[in-house]
A tleap script that builds the chain and sets N, CA, C and O, in Angstrom:
source leaprc.protein.ff14SB
mol = sequence {
  NMET LEU PRO CYS LEU GLY ALA ALA LEU ILE
  ILE TRP GLY ASN ASP ALA ASN LYS LYS GLY
  GLU ALA PRO PRO THR LEU ALA GLY ARG LEU
  LEU ALA SER ARG PRO PHE VAL PHE ILE GLY
  ALA ILE SER TYR SER VAL TYR LEU TRP HIE
  TRP PRO LEU PHE ALA PHE SER HIE TYR TRP
  GLU PHE ASP PRO LEU SER LEU GLY TYR ARG
  ALA THR LEU VAL VAL VAL SER LEU GLY LEU
  GLY PHE LEU SER TRP LYS PHE ILE GLU ASN
  PRO PHE ARG ARG ARG GLN ALA CYS ARG THR
  ARG CLYS
}
set mol.1.N position { 139.449 117.990 52.786 }
set mol.1.CA position { 138.562 116.840 52.833 }
set mol.1.C position { 136.851 117.558 52.757 }
set mol.1.O position { 135.910 117.284 52.011 }
set mol.2.N position { 136.984 118.551 53.868 }
set mol.2.CA position { 135.548 119.160 54.194 }
set mol.2.C position { 134.988 119.964 52.820 }
set mol.2.O position { 133.850 119.683 52.442 }
set mol.3.N position { 135.747 120.928 52.093 }
set mol.3.CA position { 135.448 121.404 51.008 }
set mol.3.C position { 134.787 120.514 49.811 }
set mol.3.O position { 133.819 120.923 49.169 }
set mol.4.N position { 135.399 119.276 49.583 }
set mol.4.CA position { 135.218 118.450 48.717 }
set mol.4.C position { 133.857 117.500 49.180 }
set mol.4.O position { 133.155 116.883 48.378 }
set mol.5.N position { 133.678 117.531 50.532 }
set mol.5.CA position { 132.408 116.783 51.094 }
set mol.5.C position { 131.371 117.790 50.945 }
set mol.5.O position { 130.301 117.308 50.572 }
set mol.6.N position { 131.373 119.005 51.120 }
set mol.6.CA position { 130.537 120.055 50.918 }
set mol.6.C position { 129.904 120.187 49.542 }
set mol.6.O position { 128.682 120.181 49.393 }
set mol.7.N position { 130.822 120.312 48.480 }
set mol.7.CA position { 130.710 120.342 46.965 }
set mol.7.C position { 129.818 119.102 46.644 }
set mol.7.O position { 128.802 119.219 45.958 }
set mol.8.N position { 130.252 117.845 47.191 }
set mol.8.CA position { 129.437 116.701 46.811 }
set mol.8.C position { 128.010 116.658 47.389 }
set mol.8.O position { 127.066 116.130 46.802 }
set mol.9.N position { 127.938 117.234 48.541 }
set mol.9.CA position { 126.511 117.187 49.086 }
set mol.9.C position { 125.700 118.304 48.431 }
set mol.9.O position { 124.504 118.150 48.682 }
set mol.10.N position { 125.915 119.231 47.779 }
set mol.10.CA position { 125.614 120.279 46.969 }
set mol.10.C position { 124.912 119.832 45.810 }
set mol.10.O position { 123.751 120.005 45.440 }
set mol.11.N position { 126.189 119.023 45.166 }
set mol.11.CA position { 125.694 118.653 43.998 }
set mol.11.C position { 124.389 117.101 44.052 }
set mol.11.O position { 123.413 116.870 43.338 }
set mol.12.N position { 124.854 116.498 44.969 }
set mol.12.CA position { 123.834 115.502 45.430 }
set mol.12.C position { 122.442 115.855 45.485 }
set mol.12.O position { 121.508 115.279 44.927 }
set mol.13.N position { 122.403 117.264 46.510 }
set mol.13.CA position { 121.111 117.518 46.870 }
set mol.13.C position { 120.472 118.145 45.703 }
set mol.13.O position { 119.251 118.303 45.735 }
set mol.14.N position { 121.142 118.517 44.686 }
set mol.14.CA position { 120.503 119.145 43.173 }
set mol.14.C position { 120.391 118.181 42.242 }
set mol.14.O position { 119.804 118.434 41.190 }
set mol.15.N position { 120.972 116.841 42.499 }
set mol.15.CA position { 120.642 115.738 41.602 }
set mol.15.C position { 119.102 115.433 41.279 }
set mol.15.O position { 118.735 114.953 40.206 }
set mol.16.N position { 118.392 115.710 42.155 }
set mol.16.CA position { 116.995 115.380 42.137 }
set mol.16.C position { 116.392 116.348 41.279 }
set mol.16.O position { 115.318 116.058 40.753 }
set mol.17.N position { 116.839 117.277 41.093 }
set mol.17.CA position { 116.059 118.411 40.423 }
set mol.17.C position { 116.287 118.145 38.931 }
set mol.17.O position { 115.367 118.491 38.190 }
set mol.18.N position { 117.382 117.579 38.368 }
set mol.18.CA position { 117.197 116.927 36.969 }
set mol.18.C position { 116.238 116.069 36.594 }
set mol.18.O position { 115.744 116.087 35.467 }
set mol.19.N position { 115.879 115.192 37.585 }
set mol.19.CA position { 115.021 114.264 37.302 }
set mol.19.C position { 113.711 114.607 37.381 }
set mol.19.O position { 112.808 113.800 37.166 }
set mol.20.N position { 113.516 115.900 37.714 }
set mol.20.CA position { 112.007 116.413 38.125 }
set mol.20.C position { 111.451 116.047 39.424 }
set mol.20.O position { 110.282 116.355 39.656 }
set mol.21.N position { 112.216 115.361 40.393 }
set mol.21.CA position { 111.568 114.753 41.568 }
set mol.21.C position { 111.316 116.069 42.597 }
set mol.21.O position { 110.222 116.094 43.159 }
set mol.22.N position { 112.183 117.067 42.851 }
set mol.22.CA position { 112.069 117.893 43.609 }
set mol.22.C position { 112.535 119.360 42.956 }
set mol.22.O position { 113.239 119.619 41.980 }
set mol.23.N position { 111.799 120.249 43.973 }
set mol.23.CA position { 112.058 121.489 43.284 }
set mol.23.C position { 113.357 122.188 43.444 }
set mol.23.O position { 113.829 122.056 44.574 }
set mol.24.N position { 114.010 122.845 42.680 }
set mol.24.CA position { 115.347 123.599 42.675 }
set mol.24.C position { 115.470 124.229 44.279 }
set mol.24.O position { 114.653 124.957 44.843 }
set mol.25.N position { 116.607 123.763 44.746 }
set mol.25.CA position { 117.033 124.390 46.100 }
set mol.25.C position { 117.596 125.620 45.906 }
set mol.25.O position { 117.851 126.004 44.765 }
set mol.26.N position { 117.891 126.492 47.163 }
set mol.26.CA position { 118.167 127.817 47.152 }
set mol.26.C position { 119.800 127.855 46.647 }
set mol.26.O position { 120.165 128.810 45.961 }
set mol.27.N position { 120.650 126.906 46.971 }
set mol.27.CA position { 121.756 126.822 46.313 }
set mol.27.C position { 121.908 126.548 44.632 }
set mol.27.O position { 122.664 127.147 43.867 }
set mol.28.N position { 121.017 125.531 44.326 }
set mol.28.CA position { 121.169 125.243 43.152 }
set mol.28.C position { 120.614 126.440 42.221 }
set mol.28.O position { 121.168 126.689 41.150 }
set mol.29.N position { 119.686 127.045 42.599 }
set mol.29.CA position { 119.264 128.126 41.742 }
set mol.29.C position { 120.473 129.561 41.830 }
set mol.29.O position { 120.603 130.427 40.965 }
set mol.30.N position { 121.018 129.485 42.757 }
set mol.30.CA position { 122.357 130.678 43.029 }
set mol.30.C position { 123.381 130.024 42.310 }
set mol.30.O position { 124.126 130.757 41.659 }
set mol.31.N position { 123.602 128.705 42.280 }
set mol.31.CA position { 124.856 128.424 41.490 }
set mol.31.C position { 124.542 128.557 39.987 }
set mol.31.O position { 125.394 128.921 39.177 }
set mol.32.N position { 123.196 128.225 39.637 }
set mol.32.CA position { 122.745 128.285 38.158 }
set mol.32.C position { 122.641 129.619 37.460 }
set mol.32.O position { 122.470 129.736 36.247 }
set mol.33.N position { 122.771 130.742 38.426 }
set mol.33.CA position { 122.446 131.992 38.069 }
set mol.33.C position { 123.731 132.451 36.829 }
set mol.33.O position { 124.694 131.704 36.654 }
set mol.34.N position { 123.607 133.438 36.236 }
set mol.34.CA position { 124.400 133.859 35.219 }
set mol.34.C position { 125.784 134.556 35.740 }
set mol.34.O position { 126.777 134.509 35.014 }
set mol.35.N position { 125.828 135.186 36.978 }
set mol.35.CA position { 127.068 135.459 37.205 }
set mol.35.C position { 127.967 134.360 37.868 }
set mol.35.O position { 129.187 134.524 37.837 }
set mol.36.N position { 127.492 133.370 38.400 }
set mol.36.CA position { 128.214 132.437 38.855 }
set mol.36.C position { 128.421 131.249 37.726 }
set mol.36.O position { 129.298 130.426 37.990 }
set mol.37.N position { 127.832 131.118 36.733 }
set mol.37.CA position { 128.214 130.276 35.500 }
set mol.37.C position { 129.135 130.944 34.861 }
set mol.37.O position { 130.002 130.267 34.307 }
set mol.38.N position { 129.203 132.255 34.767 }
set mol.38.CA position { 130.196 132.992 34.172 }
set mol.38.C position { 131.497 132.905 34.928 }
set mol.38.O position { 132.567 132.600 34.401 }
set mol.39.N position { 131.354 133.151 36.006 }
set mol.39.CA position { 132.799 132.827 36.961 }
set mol.39.C position { 133.623 131.259 36.732 }
set mol.39.O position { 134.805 130.929 36.635 }
set mol.40.N position { 132.600 130.690 36.713 }
set mol.40.CA position { 132.879 129.019 36.273 }
set mol.40.C position { 133.356 128.848 35.117 }
set mol.40.O position { 134.148 127.927 34.919 }
set mol.41.N position { 132.910 129.836 33.955 }
set mol.41.CA position { 133.397 129.715 32.722 }
set mol.41.C position { 134.762 129.902 32.689 }
set mol.41.O position { 135.553 129.066 32.250 }
set mol.42.N position { 135.143 131.284 33.271 }
set mol.42.CA position { 136.479 131.714 33.022 }
set mol.42.C position { 137.356 131.776 34.090 }
set mol.42.O position { 138.305 132.552 34.203 }
set mol.43.N position { 136.827 130.519 35.237 }
set mol.43.CA position { 137.763 130.166 36.242 }
set mol.43.C position { 139.043 129.740 36.042 }
set mol.43.O position { 140.024 130.277 36.556 }
set mol.44.N position { 139.076 128.621 35.181 }
set mol.44.CA position { 140.444 128.205 34.624 }
set mol.44.C position { 141.381 129.180 34.201 }
set mol.44.O position { 142.540 129.186 34.617 }
set mol.45.N position { 140.894 130.074 33.325 }
set mol.45.CA position { 141.927 131.115 32.947 }
set mol.45.C position { 142.081 131.764 34.063 }
set mol.45.O position { 143.274 132.056 34.146 }
set mol.46.N position { 141.614 132.071 34.793 }
set mol.46.CA position { 141.526 133.189 36.100 }
set mol.46.C position { 142.723 132.439 36.855 }
set mol.46.O position { 143.722 133.076 37.189 }
set mol.47.N position { 142.605 131.166 37.098 }
set mol.47.CA position { 143.947 130.466 37.904 }
set mol.47.C position { 145.046 130.406 37.377 }
set mol.47.O position { 146.073 130.419 38.055 }
set mol.48.N position { 145.052 130.320 35.959 }
set mol.48.CA position { 146.557 130.171 35.130 }
set mol.48.C position { 146.908 131.644 35.476 }
set mol.48.O position { 148.123 131.820 35.566 }
set mol.49.N position { 146.153 132.733 35.688 }
set mol.49.CA position { 146.968 133.965 35.568 }
set mol.49.C position { 147.236 134.365 37.270 }
set mol.49.O position { 148.267 134.925 37.643 }
set mol.50.N position { 146.143 133.977 38.174 }
set mol.50.CA position { 146.448 134.581 39.379 }
set mol.50.C position { 147.755 134.167 40.013 }
set mol.50.O position { 148.418 134.910 40.736 }
set mol.51.N position { 148.128 132.748 39.646 }
set mol.51.CA position { 148.968 132.266 40.505 }
set mol.51.C position { 150.420 132.954 39.968 }
set mol.51.O position { 151.182 133.351 40.850 }
set mol.52.N position { 150.828 133.107 38.568 }
set mol.52.CA position { 152.127 133.657 38.401 }
set mol.52.C position { 151.956 135.344 39.083 }
set mol.52.O position { 152.769 135.854 39.854 }
set mol.53.N position { 151.142 135.769 38.751 }
set mol.53.CA position { 150.917 137.391 39.398 }
set mol.53.C position { 150.890 137.691 40.896 }
set mol.53.O position { 151.018 138.830 41.347 }
set mol.54.N position { 150.720 136.632 41.611 }
set mol.54.CA position { 150.860 136.402 42.942 }
set mol.54.C position { 152.025 136.134 43.163 }
set mol.54.O position { 152.672 136.962 43.803 }
set mol.55.N position { 152.588 135.066 42.775 }
set mol.55.CA position { 153.969 134.572 43.375 }
set mol.55.C position { 155.159 135.528 42.830 }
set mol.55.O position { 156.198 135.635 43.481 }
set mol.56.N position { 154.981 136.155 41.717 }
set mol.56.CA position { 156.143 137.220 41.462 }
set mol.56.C position { 155.921 138.659 42.253 }
set mol.56.O position { 156.799 139.494 42.470 }
set mol.57.N position { 154.482 138.740 42.639 }
set mol.57.CA position { 154.441 139.958 43.737 }
set mol.57.C position { 155.300 139.651 44.974 }
set mol.57.O position { 156.044 140.365 45.646 }
set mol.58.N position { 154.984 138.467 45.048 }
set mol.58.CA position { 155.758 138.073 46.612 }
set mol.58.C position { 157.248 138.091 46.410 }
set mol.58.O position { 157.999 138.411 47.332 }
set mol.59.N position { 157.667 137.770 45.272 }
set mol.59.CA position { 159.175 138.102 44.819 }
set mol.59.C position { 159.617 139.449 45.019 }
set mol.59.O position { 160.639 139.765 45.629 }
set mol.60.N position { 158.727 140.297 44.428 }
set mol.60.CA position { 159.214 141.738 44.337 }
set mol.60.C position { 159.019 142.460 45.445 }
set mol.60.O position { 159.499 143.593 45.490 }
set mol.61.N position { 158.252 141.922 46.585 }
set mol.61.CA position { 157.979 142.629 47.906 }
set mol.61.C position { 158.576 141.735 48.659 }
set mol.61.O position { 158.519 140.522 48.459 }
set mol.62.N position { 159.262 142.358 49.687 }
set mol.62.CA position { 159.791 141.631 50.851 }
set mol.62.C position { 158.809 141.655 51.704 }
set mol.62.O position { 158.629 140.555 52.226 }
set mol.63.N position { 157.897 142.715 52.152 }
set mol.63.CA position { 157.017 142.775 53.215 }
set mol.63.C position { 155.777 142.174 52.506 }
set mol.63.O position { 155.582 142.005 51.302 }
set mol.64.N position { 154.959 141.885 53.620 }
set mol.64.CA position { 153.624 141.072 53.162 }
set mol.64.C position { 152.793 142.173 52.069 }
set mol.64.O position { 152.998 143.386 52.130 }
set mol.65.N position { 152.068 141.702 51.316 }
set mol.65.CA position { 151.079 142.418 50.531 }
set mol.65.C position { 150.056 143.041 51.102 }
set mol.65.O position { 149.410 142.381 51.915 }
set mol.66.N position { 149.669 144.371 50.850 }
set mol.66.CA position { 148.779 144.816 51.472 }
set mol.66.C position { 147.442 144.441 51.116 }
set mol.66.O position { 147.448 143.601 50.216 }
set mol.67.N position { 146.153 144.812 51.556 }
set mol.67.CA position { 145.025 144.187 51.488 }
set mol.67.C position { 144.765 144.962 49.847 }
set mol.67.O position { 144.799 144.236 48.854 }
set mol.68.N position { 144.563 146.168 49.732 }
set mol.68.CA position { 144.539 146.867 48.377 }
set mol.68.C position { 145.146 146.441 47.329 }
set mol.68.O position { 144.587 146.432 46.233 }
set mol.69.N position { 146.797 145.883 47.577 }
set mol.69.CA position { 147.367 145.388 46.486 }
set mol.69.C position { 147.062 144.358 45.997 }
set mol.69.O position { 147.222 144.203 44.786 }
set mol.70.N position { 146.444 143.179 46.925 }
set mol.70.CA position { 145.958 141.804 46.876 }
set mol.70.C position { 144.774 141.977 46.081 }
set mol.70.O position { 144.701 141.308 45.051 }
set mol.71.N position { 143.778 142.801 46.392 }
set mol.71.CA position { 142.408 143.132 45.786 }
set mol.71.C position { 142.769 143.593 44.446 }
set mol.71.O position { 142.101 143.170 43.503 }
set mol.72.N position { 143.696 144.371 44.242 }
set mol.72.CA position { 144.266 144.863 42.701 }
set mol.72.C position { 144.458 143.650 41.962 }
set mol.72.O position { 143.949 143.573 40.844 }
set mol.73.N position { 145.320 142.401 42.564 }
set mol.73.CA position { 145.810 141.444 42.029 }
set mol.73.C position { 144.739 140.551 41.400 }
set mol.73.O position { 144.839 139.962 40.324 }
set mol.74.N position { 143.591 140.541 42.326 }
set mol.74.CA position { 142.679 139.555 41.841 }
set mol.74.C position { 141.783 140.329 41.003 }
set mol.74.O position { 140.968 139.599 40.439 }
set mol.75.N position { 141.671 141.448 40.756 }
set mol.75.CA position { 140.842 142.326 39.884 }
set mol.75.C position { 141.549 142.000 38.540 }
set mol.75.O position { 141.018 141.511 37.543 }
set mol.76.N position { 143.023 142.411 38.723 }
set mol.76.CA position { 143.528 141.885 37.356 }
set mol.76.C position { 143.529 140.728 36.901 }
set mol.76.O position { 143.272 140.622 35.702 }
set mol.77.N position { 143.759 139.726 37.536 }
set mol.77.CA position { 143.632 138.027 37.410 }
set mol.77.C position { 142.251 137.796 36.602 }
set mol.77.O position { 142.208 137.132 35.567 }
set mol.78.N position { 141.060 138.458 37.226 }
set mol.78.CA position { 139.814 138.451 36.460 }
set mol.78.C position { 139.908 139.150 35.144 }
set mol.78.O position { 139.504 138.535 34.157 }
set mol.79.N position { 140.394 140.370 34.999 }
set mol.79.CA position { 140.583 140.682 33.528 }
set mol.79.C position { 141.286 139.842 32.741 }
set mol.79.O position { 140.786 139.232 31.796 }
set mol.80.N position { 142.395 139.774 33.066 }
set mol.80.CA position { 143.191 138.570 32.247 }
set mol.80.C position { 142.618 137.323 32.107 }
set mol.80.O position { 142.841 136.607 31.130 }
set mol.81.N position { 141.989 137.057 32.903 }
set mol.81.CA position { 141.429 135.456 32.727 }
set mol.81.C position { 140.382 135.696 31.538 }
set mol.81.O position { 140.422 135.046 30.493 }
set mol.82.N position { 139.349 136.795 31.832 }
set mol.82.CA position { 138.291 137.073 30.804 }
set mol.82.C position { 138.878 137.013 29.529 }
set mol.82.O position { 138.548 136.082 28.795 }
set mol.83.N position { 139.626 137.777 29.172 }
set mol.83.CA position { 140.600 138.010 27.937 }
set mol.83.C position { 141.105 136.859 27.375 }
set mol.83.O position { 141.019 136.642 26.166 }
set mol.84.N position { 141.700 135.994 28.268 }
set mol.84.CA position { 142.428 134.859 28.064 }
set mol.84.C position { 141.165 133.834 27.472 }
set mol.84.O position { 141.343 133.225 26.417 }
set mol.85.N position { 139.941 133.705 28.205 }
set mol.85.CA position { 138.933 132.822 27.801 }
set mol.85.C position { 138.376 133.314 26.566 }
set mol.85.O position { 138.066 132.542 25.659 }
set mol.86.N position { 138.243 134.485 26.495 }
set mol.86.CA position { 137.406 135.193 25.360 }
set mol.86.C position { 138.496 134.925 23.975 }
set mol.86.O position { 137.997 134.357 23.003 }
set mol.87.N position { 139.551 135.222 23.926 }
set mol.87.CA position { 140.506 135.303 22.855 }
set mol.87.C position { 141.222 134.133 22.534 }
set mol.87.O position { 141.444 133.814 21.365 }
set mol.88.N position { 141.618 133.438 23.561 }
set mol.88.CA position { 142.457 132.063 23.352 }
set mol.88.C position { 141.572 130.617 23.551 }
set mol.88.O position { 141.442 129.706 22.733 }
set mol.89.N position { 141.099 130.712 24.710 }
set mol.89.CA position { 140.265 129.417 25.062 }
set mol.89.C position { 139.085 129.073 24.206 }
set mol.89.O position { 138.846 127.899 23.924 }
set mol.90.N position { 138.144 130.329 23.675 }
set mol.90.CA position { 136.767 130.078 22.936 }
set mol.90.C position { 137.444 129.738 21.636 }
set mol.90.O position { 137.237 128.620 21.163 }
set mol.91.N position { 138.177 130.527 21.053 }
set mol.91.CA position { 138.595 129.972 19.728 }
set mol.91.C position { 139.144 128.631 19.120 }
set mol.91.O position { 139.109 128.131 17.995 }
set mol.92.N position { 139.709 128.228 20.436 }
set mol.92.CA position { 140.279 126.818 20.448 }
set mol.92.C position { 138.848 125.912 20.499 }
set mol.92.O position { 138.423 125.213 19.579 }
set mol.93.N position { 138.333 126.078 21.592 }
set mol.93.CA position { 137.084 125.251 21.703 }
set mol.93.C position { 135.963 125.076 20.505 }
set mol.93.O position { 135.375 124.055 20.146 }
set mol.94.N position { 135.886 126.218 20.088 }
set mol.94.CA position { 135.163 126.499 18.674 }
set mol.94.C position { 135.636 125.952 17.403 }
set mol.94.O position { 134.901 125.905 16.417 }
set mol.95.N position { 137.079 125.458 17.399 }
set mol.95.CA position { 137.701 125.233 16.389 }
set mol.95.C position { 137.724 126.339 15.223 }
set mol.95.O position { 137.645 126.199 14.003 }
set mol.96.N position { 137.863 127.512 16.038 }
set mol.96.CA position { 138.257 128.807 14.907 }
set mol.96.C position { 139.752 129.223 14.976 }
set mol.96.O position { 140.141 130.099 14.204 }
set mol.97.N position { 140.569 128.680 15.808 }
set mol.97.CA position { 142.134 128.904 15.732 }
set mol.97.C position { 142.862 127.621 14.815 }
set mol.97.O position { 143.679 127.764 13.906 }
set mol.98.N position { 142.378 126.508 15.277 }
set mol.98.CA position { 143.015 125.402 14.725 }
set mol.98.C position { 141.717 124.438 13.989 }
set mol.98.O position { 140.993 123.732 14.691 }
set mol.99.N position { 141.593 124.512 12.830 }
set mol.99.CA position { 140.304 123.838 12.144 }
set mol.99.C position { 140.563 122.494 12.036 }
set mol.99.O position { 139.631 121.701 12.170 }
set mol.100.N position { 141.805 122.065 11.791 }
set mol.100.CA position { 142.184 120.662 11.767 }
set mol.100.C position { 143.301 120.178 12.729 }
set mol.100.O position { 144.157 120.887 13.258 }
set mol.101.N position { 143.137 118.877 12.851 }
set mol.101.CA position { 144.222 118.499 13.791 }
set mol.101.C position { 145.881 118.561 13.376 }
set mol.101.O position { 146.833 118.373 14.132 }
set mol.102.N position { 145.898 118.828 12.179 }
set mol.102.CA position { 147.098 119.064 11.404 }
set mol.102.C position { 147.921 120.041 12.162 }
set mol.102.O position { 149.006 120.414 11.714 }
savepdb mol mol.pdb
quit
């Protein structure tokens, strides 16, 4: 509940910026920066990749995963998420893959 409340407060605090009533906050400027917007754009694809990678890794390893192994899985998830976003998600959004609903 606390993370949701925190996110709501950040959104609410930056809502006045859209109306021109207040200058942008530090959090608003940070979240609107290109790296954060990019991570937000690929986040769903990364989510879809990270879950099976981590789940299957836990099945293959009986011992807890080392920090290096988990970091590698995060990097692989980011890479696969980017590729999925670029070559699967974007063509469907731009109607390059399925031009008609048929």
